[in-house]
C-alpha positions as CSV (number, residue, x, y, z in Angstrom):
1,M,-27.2,-61.7,-5.0
2,L,-25.6,-60.8,-8.1
3,S,-22.3,-61.6,-8.9
4,P,-20.2,-59.0,-10.9
5,L,-18.8,-61.1,-13.6
6,R,-21.5,-64.1,-14.5
7,W,-19.8,-66.7,-16.4
8,T,-21.9,-68.7,-18.7
9,R,-21.3,-72.4,-20.4
10,S,-23.2,-71.7,-23.4
11,T,-20.8,-72.0,-26.5
12,G,-20.1,-68.5,-28.0
13,Q,-21.7,-66.7,-25.2
14,G,-18.2,-66.0,-23.1
15,I,-18.5,-63.5,-20.1
16,R,-22.1,-62.1,-19.2
17,I,-21.0,-59.1,-17.3
18,S,-23.9,-57.7,-15.1
19,P,-24.8,-53.8,-15.0
20,L,-23.5,-54.0,-11.2
21,A,-20.0,-54.6,-13.2
22,L,-20.5,-51.9,-15.3
23,R,-20.9,-49.2,-12.7
24,L,-18.0,-50.2,-10.3
25,P,-15.4,-48.2,-12.1
26,H,-17.7,-45.4,-12.4
27,T,-18.6,-45.8,-8.5
28,L,-14.7,-46.1,-7.5
29,R,-14.0,-43.3,-9.5
30,R,-16.4,-41.3,-8.1
31,G,-15.4,-42.2,-4.3
32,C,-11.6,-41.3,-5.0
33,R,-12.5,-38.0,-6.7
34,R,-14.5,-37.5,-3.2
35,M,-11.8,-38.9,-0.8
36,L,-9.6,-36.1,-3.2
37,F,-11.2,-33.5,-2.4
38,R,-12.9,-33.5,0.7
39,V,-9.9,-35.2,2.7
40,F,-6.4,-35.0,0.7
41,L,-6.3,-31.7,-0.7
42,P,-7.6,-30.0,2.6
43,L,-4.9,-31.3,4.5
44,I,-2.5,-30.2,1.9
45,F,-3.8,-26.6,2.0
46,V,-3.7,-26.6,5.9
47,G,0.1,-27.9,5.9
48,L,0.7,-25.4,3.4
49,W,-0.9,-22.1,4.6
50,S,0.3,-23.1,8.4
51,S,3.9,-23.7,7.0
52,A,4.2,-20.2,5.4
53,F,4.1,-18.3,8.3
54,V,7.0,-20.0,10.0
55,T,9.1,-19.8,6.8
56,A,8.0,-16.1,6.5
57,K,9.3,-15.6,10.0
58,V,12.6,-16.9,9.2
59,G,12.8,-15.1,5.6
60,V,12.1,-11.6,6.7
61,V,15.5,-11.9,8.7
62,Y,17.4,-11.8,5.8
63,A,15.5,-9.8,3.6
64,T,13.0,-6.9,3.4
65,P,9.4,-8.4,3.4
66,F,8.4,-6.5,0.5
67,A,11.4,-7.0,-1.6
68,M,10.8,-10.7,-0.6
69,L,7.4,-10.9,-1.7
70,L,8.2,-9.2,-5.2
71,V,10.8,-11.9,-6.1
72,R,8.3,-14.5,-4.8
73,F,5.1,-13.3,-7.2
74,T,7.9,-12.7,-10.2
75,L,8.7,-16.4,-10.2
76,V,5.5,-17.5,-9.6
77,S,3.9,-15.6,-12.6
78,L,6.5,-17.1,-14.9
79,L,5.6,-20.5,-13.6
80,F,1.7,-20.1,-14.0
81,L,2.8,-18.8,-17.5
82,V,4.5,-21.7,-18.5
83,M,1.7,-23.8,-17.2
84,L,-0.7,-22.1,-18.8
85,L,1.3,-22.4,-22.5
86,A,2.0,-26.1,-21.5
87,A,-1.8,-26.8,-21.2
88,R,-2.7,-24.6,-24.4
89,W,-0.2,-26.6,-26.3
90,W,-1.7,-29.8,-24.7
91,Q,-5.2,-28.6,-25.5
92,R,-4.2,-28.0,-29.2
93,R,-2.7,-31.4,-29.7
94,R,-5.6,-33.6,-28.6
95,S,-7.8,-31.1,-30.3
96,A,-9.8,-30.9,-27.1
97,H,-12.1,-27.4,-25.9
98,N,-11.5,-26.1,-22.5
99,Q,-14.3,-25.1,-21.0
100,H,-12.8,-22.2,-20.0
101,D,-12.0,-21.2,-23.5
102,S,-15.5,-19.3,-23.6
103,A,-15.2,-17.6,-20.1
104,D,-15.9,-13.8,-20.3
105,T,-12.5,-12.2,-20.3
106,T,-13.7,-8.4,-20.6
107,A,-11.9,-5.5,-19.2
108,S,-14.0,-5.2,-16.2
109,V,-13.5,-9.1,-15.3
110,I,-9.9,-8.6,-15.7
111,L,-9.7,-5.3,-13.8
112,Q,-11.6,-7.2,-11.0
113,T,-9.4,-10.2,-11.0
114,A,-6.2,-7.8,-10.9
115,L,-8.1,-6.1,-7.8
116,V,-7.9,-9.8,-6.0
117,G,-4.5,-10.2,-6.8
118,V,-3.8,-7.2,-5.0
119,L,-6.1,-7.7,-2.4
120,L,-5.1,-11.4,-1.6
121,H,-1.6,-11.5,-2.4
122,G,-0.3,-7.5,-2.2
123,I,-1.9,-6.0,0.5
124,Y,-3.0,-9.4,2.8
125,L,0.6,-10.8,2.4
126,G,2.4,-7.3,2.5
127,S,0.8,-6.5,5.8
128,V,1.3,-10.0,7.2
129,F,5.0,-10.2,6.4
130,F,5.4,-6.3,7.4
131,A,3.8,-7.6,10.9
132,L,6.3,-10.4,11.2
133,S,9.2,-8.3,10.3
134,V,8.1,-5.8,13.3
135,G,8.3,-8.5,16.0
136,L,4.5,-10.0,16.1
137,S,5.1,-13.6,16.0
138,A,4.0,-15.9,13.4
139,G,1.5,-17.9,15.6
140,I,-0.1,-14.5,16.6
141,S,-0.4,-13.7,12.9
142,A,-1.8,-16.7,11.6
143,L,-4.3,-16.9,14.6
144,I,-5.7,-13.5,13.7
145,V,-6.0,-14.1,10.1
146,S,-7.9,-16.9,10.5
147,L,-10.7,-15.1,11.5
148,Q,-10.9,-14.4,7.9
149,P,-13.9,-17.4,7.3
150,I,-15.8,-15.6,10.2
151,L,-15.5,-12.1,8.6
152,A,-16.5,-13.5,5.2
153,S,-19.7,-15.6,6.3
154,V,-21.0,-12.5,8.4
155,L,-20.5,-10.4,5.2
156,A,-21.9,-13.0,2.9
157,I,-25.2,-13.2,4.4
158,S,-26.1,-9.5,3.5
159,L,-23.9,-9.1,0.3
160,F,-25.0,-12.4,-1.4
161,S,-27.9,-13.5,0.6
162,E,-26.2,-16.3,1.9
163,R,-27.7,-19.0,4.8
164,L,-25.5,-20.7,7.0
165,R,-26.3,-23.6,8.8
166,M,-26.4,-24.4,12.4
167,Q,-22.8,-26.4,12.1
168,Q,-21.4,-23.4,10.2
169,I,-22.8,-20.8,13.1
170,A,-21.5,-23.2,15.8
171,G,-18.1,-23.6,13.8
172,I,-17.5,-19.9,13.2
173,A,-18.7,-19.1,17.1
174,I,-16.1,-21.7,18.4
175,G,-13.5,-20.4,16.2
176,L,-13.9,-16.7,17.9
177,L,-14.0,-18.1,21.1
178,G,-11.0,-19.8,20.4
179,V,-9.0,-16.4,18.9
180,V,-10.2,-14.8,22.0
181,L,-9.3,-17.5,24.6
182,V,-5.6,-17.2,23.1
183,L,-5.2,-13.6,22.7
184,W,-7.0,-12.0,25.7
185,P,-4.1,-13.1,27.9
186,K,-1.2,-11.4,25.6
187,L,-3.6,-7.7,25.3
188,G,-1.6,-5.2,26.7
189,G,1.8,-7.4,26.9
190,S,4.9,-7.3,24.7
191,M,3.0,-7.4,21.0
192,P,3.8,-4.6,18.8
193,V,1.3,-2.4,18.1
194,L,2.3,-1.5,14.6
195,G,2.2,-5.6,13.9
196,L,-1.3,-5.9,15.1
197,I,-2.6,-2.9,12.8
198,S,-0.7,-4.3,9.9
199,V,-2.5,-7.5,10.4
200,T,-5.9,-6.5,11.0
201,I,-5.3,-4.4,7.9
202,G,-4.5,-7.9,6.1
203,L,-7.3,-9.8,7.7
204,A,-9.9,-6.8,6.0
205,A,-7.9,-7.2,2.6
206,V,-8.0,-11.3,2.2
207,T,-11.4,-10.8,3.4
208,G,-12.6,-8.1,0.7
209,G,-10.2,-10.3,-1.8
210,T,-12.3,-13.2,-0.9
211,L,-15.6,-12.1,-1.6
212,L,-14.9,-10.2,-4.5
213,Q,-13.4,-13.4,-6.2
214,K,-16.6,-15.0,-5.4
215,K,-18.7,-12.4,-7.2
216,I,-16.2,-13.1,-10.4
217,G,-16.9,-16.6,-9.9
218,K,-16.0,-18.7,-13.2
219,Q,-15.9,-15.9,-15.2
220,I,-12.0,-16.4,-16.0
221,G,-10.2,-19.6,-16.1
222,L,-8.2,-20.7,-13.3
223,L,-4.7,-20.4,-14.8
224,P,-5.1,-16.9,-16.6
225,G,-6.9,-15.6,-13.3
226,N,-3.8,-16.8,-11.7
227,I,-1.5,-15.0,-13.9
228,I,-3.5,-11.7,-14.0
229,Q,-3.4,-12.1,-9.9
230,T,0.3,-12.8,-9.4
231,V,0.9,-10.0,-12.3
232,A,-0.6,-8.0,-10.1
233,A,0.7,-8.4,-6.9
234,S,4.3,-8.0,-8.4
235,L,3.3,-4.8,-10.2
236,F,2.4,-3.9,-6.1
237,F,5.5,-4.6,-4.9
238,I,7.4,-2.8,-7.2
239,V,5.4,0.6,-6.9
240,I,6.4,-0.5,-2.5
241,C,9.7,-1.6,-2.8
242,S,10.3,2.0,-5.4
243,T,8.7,4.4,-2.8
């Protein structure tokens, strides 16, 4: 077995490093990166996504849903703007070229990105927050909108000619069955009809926004895209709150 570090006694040769030792740092970095993207980031996302429904349920008690979202996305837009300016300053200081600097930022892409923001952040969250404000529980709201991956996968087959693996089909079937088992006993009960309609509209909006975002792809940078989306959502809620 080849040792990562091989010592030699010959004068002047010092330490002779085997190719295995040279590959170790790259292997470790690749393993850490894989662990980050496949384990830690998904867990963080699940925690943030699920807790948002609980905090929204509490928030709509003290403020109207649309006013709360207007404040939220105004602050988020400012935060993203600061992050973008800091990133550009850092790039200029290091004389680095970001891979998104040459991204296609035509008017069409900007308008589509703004539409994604209205669908994902405006209509989707507005519908969910409104449903919570009229009495729909946070758990039921989260359960209904969790159908989004199922709808997106089915529509992507016809829109983007995607093919699903058997594991994905099985996961979709299990997820759909779980939603039916939970909601079936509650149908016809005390759930507010207006809340169910509202959250269903939100489900359609988040599905459409996801598919449109997939169509746009990497034609615009991450931070510029987020700024456009959150600003578009803020303008959407300004219109809603002023009517």
